[in-house]
C-alpha positions in Angstrom: 2.3 -11.1 -21.6 4.0 -8.6 -19.3 5.0 -5.3 -20.9 8.3 -3.5 -20.2 6.4 -0.9 -18.1 4.6 -3.6 -16.1 7.9 -5.4 -15.4 9.6 -2.3 -14.3 6.6 -1.3 -12.1 6.9 -4.6 -10.2 10.7 -4.3 -9.9 10.3 -0.8 -8.5 7.7 -1.9 -6.0 9.8 -4.8 -4.9 12.9 -2.7 -4.5 11.1 0.0 -2.6 9.7 -2.6 -0.3 13.2 -4.2 0.2 15.1 -1.0 1.0 12.5 0.5 3.3 11.0 4.0 3.5 14.1 5.8 4.7 16.5 4.5 2.1 18.3 7.2 0.1 17.6 7.8 -3.6 19.4 9.7 -6.4 16.5 12.2 -6.4 17.9 15.1 -4.3 16.0 15.5 -1.0 13.9 12.4 -1.5 14.0 9.2 0.5 12.3 6.0 -0.8 9.0 7.1 0.8 9.0 10.4 -1.2 9.8 8.6 -4.4 6.9 6.1 -3.8 4.5 9.0 -3.0 5.6 10.8 -6.2 4.9 7.6 -8.3 1.5 7.2 -6.8 0.5 10.8 -7.2 1.7 10.9 -10.8 -0.7 8.1 -11.7 -3.7 8.7 -9.4 -3.8 12.5 -8.9 -3.5 14.2 -12.3 -4.9 17.4 -10.8 -1.8 17.6 -8.6 0.7 15.9 -10.9 0.3 18.7 -13.4 2.3 20.8 -11.0 5.5 19.3 -12.4 5.1 21.4 -15.6 2.5 24.0 -14.6 4.3 26.2 -12.1 1.2 27.8 -10.5 0.1 24.2 -9.5 3.5 23.3 -8.0 2.3 24.2 -4.5 -0.7 21.9 -4.8 1.5 19.1 -6.0 3.8 19.6 -3.0 0.8 19.4 -0.6 -0.8 16.4 -2.2 2.5 14.5 -2.4 3.2 15.2 1.3 -0.3 13.8 2.1 0.5 10.6 0.3 4.0 10.4 1.8 2.3 10.4 5.2 0.3 7.3 4.4 1.6 3.9 5.6 4.5 2.9 3.4 3.1 -0.5 2.7 0.0 1.1 1.3 2.1 3.2 -1.1 3.9 0.1 -2.3 0.6 -1.7 -2.9 -0.8 1.2 -4.9 2.3 1.1 -7.1 2.0 -2.6 -7.7 -1.7 -2.6 -8.5 -1.3 0.5 -10.8 -3.8 3.3 -11.5 -7.6 3.0 -11.4 -9.4 2.0 -14.5 -10.6 5.5 -15.1 -7.0 6.7 -15.4 -5.4 7.0 -18.9 -2.4 5.2 -17.4 -4.6 2.1 -17.1 -4.5 1.7 -20.9 -1.8 -0.7 -21.8 -0.5 1.5 -24.7 -0.4 4.6 -22.5 1.3 2.7 -19.6 3.9 1.3 -21.9 4.6 4.7 -23.6 4.6 6.8 -20.4 5.9 4.5 -17.8 8.7 2.3 -19.3 11.4 5.0 -18.9 9.8 6.5 -15.8 9.9 3.3 -13.8 13.3 2.2 -15.2 14.9 5.5 -14.1 13.3 5.5 -10.7 14.3 1.9 -10.1 17.8 2.9 -10.8 17.4 6.0 -8.6 16.8 3.6 -5.7 19.3 0.9 -6.7 22.2 3.2 -7.4 21.8 5.1 -4.1 22.5 2.0 -2.1 26.0 0.8 -1.2 27.7 -1.7 -3.4 25.2 -1.6 -6.2 26.0 -3.3 -9.5 24.6 -2.5 -13.0 21.7 -4.5 -14.2 22.2 -6.8 -17.2 19.4 -5.6 -19.5 18.1 -8.0 -22.1 18.6 -6.8 -25.7 14.9 -6.4 -26.4 14.5 -4.1 -23.4 17.7 -2.2 -24.2 16.4 -1.6 -27.8 13.1 -0.4 -26.3 14.9 2.1 -24.1 17.0 3.3 -27.0 13.9 3.8 -29.1 12.4 6.1 -26.4 15.8 7.8 -26.0 15.9 8.7 -29.7 12.5 10.3 -29.5 13.2 12.3 -26.3 16.9 13.1 -26.7 16.4 16.7 -27.9 13.9 17.4 -25.1 16.0 15.8 -22.4 19.2 17.5 -23.6 17.8 20.9 -24.2 19.6 22.4 -21.2 23.0 21.0 -22.2 25.5 23.9 -22.3 27.5 22.1 -25.1 26.7 20.0 -28.1 25.7 16.5 -27.0 25.8 13.3 -28.9 24.6 10.0 -27.4 26.3 6.9 -28.8 25.7 3.2 -28.3 28.7 0.8 -28.3 27.5 -0.4 -31.8 27.8 3.1 -33.2 24.2 4.2 -33.4 23.8 7.8 -32.3 21.3 10.3 -31.2 21.8 14.1 -31.1 20.6 15.6 -27.9 21.9 19.1 -28.4 23.4 20.8 -31.4 26.3 23.2 -31.0 30.0 23.3 -30.3 32.1 22.2 -28.6 30.6 18.7 -28.8 30.8 16.0 -26.1 30.1 12.4 -27.2 28.7 10.2 -24.4 29.0 6.4 -25.1 27.2 3.7 -23.2 24.4 1.2 -23.2 20.9 2.6 -23.7 20.0 2.4 -20.1 23.1 4.2 -19.0 22.6 6.9 -21.7 19.0 7.4 -20.5 20.2 7.9 -16.9 22.9 10.4 -18.1 20.6 12.5 -20.2 17.9 12.4 -17.5 20.2 14.2 -15.1 21.9 11.3 -13.3 25.3 12.0 -14.8 27.3 10.9 -11.8 25.6 7.6 -11.6 25.6 6.6 -15.3 28.3 4.1 -16.5 29.4 5.9 -19.6 32.5 7.2 -21.4 32.8 10.9 -22.3 34.8 12.3 -25.2 35.5 15.9 -25.9 37.2 19.0 -24.5 37.8 18.8 -20.7 36.0 22.1 -20.1 33.0 21.0 -22.1 32.9 17.7 -20.3 33.0 19.5 -16.9 30.1 21.8 -18.0 28.0 18.8 -19.2 28.6 16.9 -16.0 27.4 19.9 -13.9 24.4 20.7 -16.1 20.8 20.2 -15.1 19.7 17.8 -17.7 16.3 16.0 -18.1 12.7 16.5 -18.9 
């Protein structure tokens, strides 16, 4: 049975193939080719990917990612589709599901929502609940840079606190939209914000995300 991560992996690969290497994305400074290279390096070159969180390794990550971005685009797409080598922790189904479900969902939307005339995906309830479960666990980490109190609320009333403090802004939307918002894609997320105008403005401009 296909996992959420595997399904999102294939959707991302298909979308990248469809839009082509020079298509824009929501990731500042990245075209589709850059995003594809990032995805491959993250799974296949942990020695370089560590540069995301270990600043002294950031230069290495930049060099390795540039090397992969220079590869034929079709090769990058195939590497995403086939997934990491068996020796990679990402090859384990449980690790893949835990680490890649949100990663691939967000990056798929990074590509989709940068294209003209995009429309929101209609996520099935099981997948929406899976995204919400992950959002609940990572909300505090993703929202740690929020300059105001931040509460994430589903339409059914379930909430997750991403940042304590006052004033408070409540962001209401479906789980996928809330994930995009708290992962720094505020302008692209289909959500409703409630709170003081100045607090909302600060939140919209904040650098959120992991």
